[in-house]
C-alpha positions in Angstrom: 146.6 116.3 140.2 145.9 117.7 136.7 142.8 116.6 134.8 144.1 115.2 131.4 142.9 112.7 128.9 146.3 112.5 127.3 147.7 109.0 127.5 151.4 108.7 128.0 153.5 107.3 125.1 155.4 104.1 126.0 159.1 104.9 126.6 161.5 103.5 124.0 163.7 102.1 126.8 160.9 99.8 127.9 159.7 98.2 124.7 161.4 94.9 125.1 159.1 92.2 126.6 160.3 88.9 127.8 158.5 86.0 129.3 161.8 84.7 130.7 162.9 86.2 133.9 160.8 88.4 136.2 160.9 89.9 139.6 160.9 86.9 141.9 158.7 87.2 145.0 158.1 84.9 147.9 155.6 86.7 150.1 156.6 84.6 153.1 160.3 85.7 152.9 161.3 89.2 154.0 164.6 88.7 152.1 162.7 87.9 148.9 160.4 90.8 149.4 163.4 93.2 149.9 165.1 91.8 146.8 162.0 92.2 144.7 161.5 95.8 146.0 165.1 96.6 145.1 164.7 95.5 141.5 161.5 97.4 141.1 162.8 100.5 142.8 165.9 100.7 140.7 163.8 100.6 137.6 161.6 103.4 139.0 164.7 105.5 139.8 165.8 105.3 136.2 162.9 107.6 135.2 164.2 110.4 137.4 166.5 113.0 135.9 166.3 115.8 138.4 169.7 115.1 139.9 171.5 115.4 136.5 173.5 118.6 135.8 171.3 121.3 134.4 168.1 119.6 135.5 165.8 120.6 138.4 165.8 118.5 141.6 162.3 117.3 142.4 161.0 117.3 138.8 160.2 114.4 136.5 160.5 114.8 132.8 157.4 115.2 130.6 154.6 114.0 130.7 154.7 113.8 134.5 153.3 116.5 136.7 155.1 117.9 139.7 152.9 116.3 142.3 153.8 112.8 141.1 157.5 113.4 141.7 156.6 114.2 145.3 154.6 110.9 145.4 157.5 109.0 144.0 159.9 110.3 146.7 157.4 109.3 149.3 157.7 105.8 147.8 161.5 106.0 148.2 161.1 107.1 151.8 158.9 104.1 152.3 161.5 101.9 150.5 164.3 103.0 152.9 162.0 102.5 155.9 160.9 99.0 154.9 164.2 97.6 153.5 167.0 99.6 155.2 168.5 100.3 151.8 169.5 104.0 151.7 170.6 104.2 148.0 167.8 106.8 147.2 168.1 108.9 150.4 170.4 111.4 148.8 168.2 112.3 145.9 165.1 112.2 148.1 166.5 114.7 150.6 167.8 116.9 147.7 164.4 116.9 145.9 162.2 117.5 149.0 164.4 120.4 150.1 164.6 121.8 146.5 160.8 122.0 146.1 159.7 123.7 149.4 159.5 127.1 147.7 160.4 130.5 149.1 157.7 130.1 151.8 158.8 126.7 153.0 155.4 125.1 152.3 155.8 123.3 149.0 154.5 126.1 146.9 157.3 126.8 144.5 156.6 129.8 142.2 157.3 127.9 139.0 154.3 125.6 139.8 151.8 128.4 140.4 150.0 128.1 137.1 149.0 124.5 137.9 149.2 124.3 141.7 146.4 122.4 143.4 145.9 121.8 147.1 146.3 118.1 146.3 149.6 118.7 144.6 151.0 120.6 147.6 149.6 117.9 149.9 151.4 115.0 148.1 154.7 116.7 148.9 153.5 117.4 152.4 152.6 113.8 152.9 156.1 112.8 151.7 157.6 115.1 154.3 155.2 113.6 156.9 156.4 110.1 156.0 160.0 111.3 156.3 159.3 112.4 159.9 157.4 109.3 160.8 160.1 107.0 159.3 162.9 109.0 161.0 164.7 110.2 157.9 167.3 112.6 159.4 166.4 116.3 159.2 168.8 118.3 157.0 169.7 120.8 159.7 171.7 124.0 159.0 168.7 126.1 159.4 166.6 124.3 156.8 163.0 123.2 157.6 162.6 119.9 159.3 160.4 117.2 157.7 157.8 117.6 160.4 157.7 121.4 160.1 157.1 121.0 156.3 154.1 118.9 156.9 152.9 121.4 159.5 153.4 124.2 157.0 151.2 122.5 154.5 148.6 122.0 157.1 148.8 125.6 158.2 148.4 127.0 154.7 145.5 124.7 153.9 143.3 125.0 156.9 143.2 128.8 156.2 141.8 128.0 152.7 138.8 126.1 154.2 136.0 127.8 152.3 132.6 128.1 153.8 131.3 130.5 151.1 130.0 127.6 149.1 129.0 124.0 149.9 129.3 124.6 153.6 133.0 124.3 153.6 135.8 122.3 152.1 139.0 122.9 150.1 138.9 123.8 146.5 140.9 121.8 144.0 143.1 124.7 142.9 144.8 127.2 145.1 144.7 130.2 142.7 141.6 131.7 141.1 143.1 131.8 137.7 143.7 128.0 137.5 141.3 125.7 135.7 139.3 123.7 138.2 139.2 126.4 140.9 135.5 125.9 141.2 135.8 122.1 141.9 135.9 120.9 145.5 137.4 117.5 145.1 137.8 114.5 147.4 141.5 114.1 147.0 142.4 117.6 148.1 140.1 117.3 151.2 141.3 113.7 151.8 144.9 114.7 151.7 144.2 117.5 154.2 142.4 115.0 156.4 145.4 112.5 156.1 148.0 115.1 157.1 145.9 116.5 160.0 145.2 113.0 161.3 148.9 111.9 161.1 150.1 115.2 162.7 147.6 114.5 165.5 149.0 111.0 165.9 152.6 112.3 165.8 152.2 115.3 168.1 149.0 114.6 170.1 147.8 118.2 169.5 144.0 118.3 169.5 143.9 121.1 166.9 145.0 118.6 164.3 142.5 116.0 165.4 139.7 118.6 165.4 140.5 119.5 161.8 140.6 115.9 160.7 137.2 115.4 162.2 135.9 118.5 160.6 137.2 117.5 157.2 135.7 114.0 157.4 132.3 115.3 158.6 132.1 117.9 155.8 132.9 115.3 153.1 130.3 113.0 154.6 127.7 115.7 154.8 128.2 117.0 151.2 128.2 113.4 149.8 131.8 112.9 148.8 131.8 110.0 151.2 128.9 107.6 150.6 127.1 105.8 153.3 128.8 102.6 152.1 132.2 104.2 152.6 132.8 104.7 148.9 134.7 107.9 148.0 133.6 109.9 145.0 135.6 112.3 142.9 134.2 115.7 143.8 131.6 118.4 143.1 131.3 121.8 141.5 130.9 124.7 144.0 129.1 126.9 141.4 126.3 124.4 141.9 126.8 124.5 145.7 127.9 120.9 145.5 124.4 119.8 144.7 125.6 117.3 142.2 128.4 114.7 142.9 130.8 113.1 140.3 130.5 109.5 141.4 133.7 108.2 139.8 135.7 106.2 142.3 139.5 106.1 142.5 141.8 103.9 144.6 143.8 106.8 146.0 140.7 108.5 147.4 139.9 105.4 149.4 143.5 104.9 150.4 144.2 108.4 151.7 141.1 108.3 153.9 142.0 104.8 155.1 145.3 105.9 156.4 143.8 109.0 158.1 141.1 107.0 159.7 143.7 104.5 160.9 145.7 107.3 162.5 142.6 108.7 164.2 141.7 105.2 165.6 145.3 104.7 166.8 145.2 107.9 168.8 141.7 107.8 170.1 140.9 104.1 170.3 137.4 105.3 169.6 134.7 102.9 168.4 133.5 105.5 165.9 136.9 105.5 164.1 137.1 101.7 164.3 133.7 101.5 162.5 134.7 104.1 159.9 138.0 102.3 159.2 136.4 98.9 159.0 133.8 100.4 156.6 136.6 101.8 154.4 138.4 98.5 154.2 135.1 96.7 153.3 134.3 99.4 150.8 137.6 99.1 148.9 136.4 95.7 147.7 135.1 97.5 144.7 138.7 97.8 143.6 139.6 94.1 143.8 138.9 91.2 141.6 140.0 87.8 143.0 141.9 89.9 145.6 143.9 91.7 142.9 143.8 95.5 142.9 142.2 97.1 139.8 141.7 100.8 138.9 138.1 100.1 138.0 137.3 103.4 136.4 139.9 103.2 133.7 142.1 100.2 133.7 140.0 97.7 131.8 138.8 100.1 129.2 142.3 101.5 128.5 141.5 105.0 129.5 143.8 105.6 132.5 145.7 108.9 132.0 149.3 109.6 133.3 148.1 110.5 136.8 145.6 107.7 137.1 148.3 105.1 136.3 149.9 105.8 139.6 146.8 105.7 141.9 147.1 102.0 142.9 150.5 103.0 144.5 148.7 105.1 147.1 146.1 102.6 148.1 148.9 100.0 148.5 151.0 102.4 150.5 148.2 103.2 152.9 147.0 99.6 153.3 150.4 98.8 154.6 150.4 101.8 156.9 146.9 100.9 158.2 147.8 97.3 158.9 150.8 98.5 160.8 149.1 100.9 163.1 145.7 99.2 163.4 146.7 95.5 163.9 143.1 94.3 164.1 142.7 95.2 160.3 145.3 92.7 159.2 143.0 89.8 158.6 141.0 91.9 156.2 144.0 93.6 154.5 146.5 90.7 154.1 144.6 88.7 151.5 144.2 91.8 149.3 147.8 93.0 149.8 149.5 89.6 149.4 147.6 88.5 146.3 148.0 91.9 144.7 151.7 91.9 145.4 152.1 88.5 143.9 150.2 89.6 140.7 152.2 92.8 140.5 155.5 91.1 140.8 154.7 88.4 138.3 154.2 90.8 135.5 157.3 92.9 136.2 159.1 91.0 133.5 159.6 93.5 130.7 162.1 96.1 129.5 165.9 95.7 129.1 166.3 94.4 132.7 163.1 92.5 132.7 161.9 94.5 135.7 159.5 96.9 134.0 156.0 96.6 135.5 152.8 97.1 133.6 149.5 98.7 134.7 147.5 95.4 135.0 148.5 93.0 137.7 147.9 89.3 136.8 148.9 86.0 138.3 149.6 84.6 134.8 152.6 86.9 134.4 151.2 88.7 131.3 152.6 92.2 131.0 150.3 94.7 129.2 153.3 96.8 127.9 152.2 100.0 129.7 155.3 101.3 131.4 156.1 104.4 133.4 156.6 106.1 136.7 153.0 105.3 137.9 153.0 101.7 137.0 156.5 101.1 138.5 155.7 103.0 141.7 152.4 101.1 142.2 154.2 97.7 141.9 156.9 98.9 144.3 154.5 100.1 147.0 152.4 97.0 147.0 155.4 94.7 147.2 157.3 96.6 149.9 154.2 97.1 152.0 154.3 93.3 152.7 157.1 94.1 155.0 154.9 96.0 157.4 154.9 93.1 159.9 158.7 93.5 160.3 158.4 97.1 161.4 157.7 98.6 164.9 155.5 101.4 163.5 155.9 105.0 162.6 157.6 107.3 165.1 155.8 110.0 167.2 157.2 112.9 169.2 157.1 110.7 172.3 158.1 107.4 170.7 161.4 107.8 168.8 160.6 110.9 166.7 163.7 112.9 165.7 162.2 115.6 163.4 161.8 119.0 165.0 158.3 120.5 165.4 157.4 124.0 164.4 153.7 124.6 164.9 153.9 128.0 163.3 155.5 126.8 160.1 153.7 128.3 157.1 151.5 130.5 159.3 152.7 133.7 157.6 152.1 132.4 154.0 149.6 134.2 152.0 148.1 132.9 148.7 149.3 135.7 146.6 149.1 134.7 143.0 151.9 135.3 140.6 151.7 138.4 138.5 151.7 138.0 134.7 153.3 140.7 132.5 150.1 141.3 130.5 146.7 139.7 130.4 144.7 140.4 127.2 141.0 140.1 126.5 141.8 137.0 124.5 143.7 135.5 127.4 140.7 136.0 129.6 138.3 134.5 127.1 140.5 131.6 126.5 140.8 130.9 130.2 137.1 131.1 130.6 136.5 128.6 127.8 139.1 126.2 129.2 137.5 126.4 132.7 134.1 125.6 131.2 135.6 122.7 129.2 137.4 121.3 132.3 134.2 121.4 134.4 132.1 119.9 131.7 134.7 117.1 131.4 134.6 116.5 135.1 130.8 116.3 135.3 130.5 113.9 132.4 133.6 112.0 133.4 131.6 109.1 135.0 130.0 108.4 131.7 133.3 108.6 129.8 135.1 106.3 132.1 132.6 103.5 132.2 131.6 103.7 128.5 
């Protein structure tokens, strides 16, 4: 995720607003849910250009960063899983394979200047979903979906840094990237998520041990509050002595799914308590049972990245309810009301299926359109179908993706070499780093002001 305050311009193709027609949704009817998801997903697909001649598979056009394209393809994997509609499987497979990079670990060289651990992990989580949902491996010597998730895990656990803050992953992979000094919750949460889900899929204790270690570190340093609120991160130049207390939906969601996976495997009361605490804690993101990105939605300050965050809490609420059935009474009211509100305002654009940022039961669309808004609506609607599914596959229960526990083990974090670095470049980079860190530390004030 890249820290930016630039708000995305509204696309010209989505300027038409209509109060007539909308995405119809009956939350009690699987057919209605599938129909609504289809309408929303086809609108989302219209933003993707990577399959066009001369374009790059796995990239979205500006202003979207690379990580969000990986997140979008995870949504399409979920869509196929829940609905059985395979219309996006071709571009999904093409994109995921195109972005694995020369080392097979979702570290393409052309992303090096902005590559964060969280960015890599969002592609890794998409591959993990492909394995769990039994999207067929490509074969022909190409990495399996499961092995790609394993490769991300194997590259990231080696980056665990105990030189500051007692551990944790940094936001950025390379030292020359702005934010390298920030140890943020989403990077560590995604690592926790992947480790926990690999543990569930394979039963290998190494993954479970790392998931436990990541959780305990976040708790000890204060990124996880005692009330199961998840904060943004901390600066390692201060040895993580000060926490940025902004809360985002996706931080809660990524940990919810990981905790659900850990409970599912261990049936341990400790993980049940943690999972229940997370679900109670996400109440901060709901008003009248409708999901809200509280830090920026109501004040109009959500940037391009943040406009997609509700997609991930929605995604992982459905996953949690599926694999931890005892959570359903807590999750269903939130998921169902949010889905109804999201669908009601998907009534804009040329096809009257463009979804805004704010979800409302009165059907008022706020005229904010884009990949993030559309993906969020898709995930919350299609997650309603979790009750019709048998659950994600594992190696022993229906899994078809080939394991490679050594995938990514030989990858080294060697930064790209620039032709020439001038004194001015170094000074400029230092200034930018200072500005980014200052922005992060004062972000809580800016968001709530």
